[in-house]
C-alpha positions, 0 to 999 in steps of 0.5 A: 737841862741846858741841852734840852733848852738849847735843842728847844730854841734850835726848833723854834728858831728853824721856823723865824728869822735868825742871824749868826756870826762867823768871822767877818760874815753874817748868815741871815736866815728868813723863814717868813715867805720861804726859807732864804739864805742871805750872807752880808759883810762889812767891805770898806764900812759899807755893812751889810754887802750881799755877798751870797744868798738864796733865791726866794723864787726857788722854795728850795735851794737844796736837792738831791738826784739819782741820775745815770751817767755814763762817759764815751772816751776817745783818746783826750775827749770825753762826752758825758751823757747825764739821765736824770732818774729822780729828784728830790726837792721838797725841803724843811729846815727844821733845825739851825744853830752855832757850833763851837770849833778848834777854828778861830770861828763860829760853826753855823749849820742848818739841818732838815729833811728832803722828800723820803727822809732824806737829812741834810745839813749845810755848814758854814765857817770863816777861814783866815788864810795867813798867806805872809803878804795877803792875809785873808778871810774865806767863808766856807761852806758844806752841803752834805747828805747825813743818814742812810735813806739817802744813800739812793741818790748819787748827786747834790744840787745847791741853788743860789741867787744872780742878779738878772744883769749880773755877768760871770766871768772865771772857770780856767781858760774860756776860749768862746765866751768870756761871760758864761751868763745864760751857759750850762758850763761842765767842769772837766778836763779834756781836749779843746777840740777844734771847730768848737761850733764853728760849722761844718768843721766840727760836724767833719771832725766828730764824724772822723773821731767822735768829740774831736770837734769839741764843743764851745766850753771844752779846754785844756784848763778848767778851774771851778772858780769864778768872778761876777761883775757885782764882785761876788765870788764863789770857788768849788772844791769838791773833786767829783764831775760838777756842772755850773748851771747859769741858764737861768737870769736870776740863780745860779745852780751847781751840780755835783756827782757826790752825797757832798758838796763844798766850797768857799765864798769869796769876797777879797775880806782881808783885815787891815786893822783891829779895833777895841770895838770892830775890825776894819776889813777891806776888799771887794774889788776884782783884784782883791778877789784874785789875790785872795783866791790865790791865797788858797789855790797857790800862785806861779813863780815869776818867769825868770829873766831870760824869757824876756830876752832873745827867742825861744825855739822850739825844735824836734827831730831829734840831737844832730837835727835840732843841733844844726838848727840852734847853729842856723838860728844864731847865725840869722838871729840878732842878740840870740 
């Protein structure tokens, strides 16, 4: 009987407005106009700080697609060609609620149907990272297609909001653009190229060796994580080929070549005190967000002291040649 009442409640709230908590985060669902999600947290005493939201300009924030993709490899260069065959974007949310788990925090879920009876589910759950020096809390999300009708699709898209004036920084080593707002950015490691859009150099090198000229976004170091000028941050946990489409003013679209799209919303939230009635969190500065992110991704160890003392030579040519160059260097370099 209790289970029946719970199921009825979930169906009823799917068409209204409701809020759920998971740790320090509150997930708000509103279906009064278009289905939208808004995630807030209390940061530095400021309640309802919006850390992530879906845009009201989009009636759907979950899309499935069937694409044909070819990859041309030339040495360390990879050229992706994607052809969209079918898009399934008629989203209806039919259920939502919370589940308990072995984690300390509730799991919040939203489930529904896309076109052709394709079923999806999106989960949110807070997670504490107990780094000894910087304990922090992330909000994990996992979007997946859940029934056999989805097997004809091979790409998931998640569309969510950003402010028109919001600048976006990150994604690893970016040599051409610091702010990637307005761009479509594939996430794949490759040779960075020579020219990277500078003409006629890029054209000439591409003619000699396809892809050798590179693009503005090709890089040796790709990291699926960004921070915005509004102190919002997201990291993608999915390992499949992905694209961040930031070409529109008010939304960001993540495309992943998979039926599962997973990641984490990072606010830099850090528990600083725990009272009887409430916990107090700090966070949301760029430094705190990076510190929170690296508590998950890992941090490089400090460089040894000798790095800053004397010269560092990169030599080649065999033992005899490098030994001779080292002797010569010691004769002329003071403090070597």
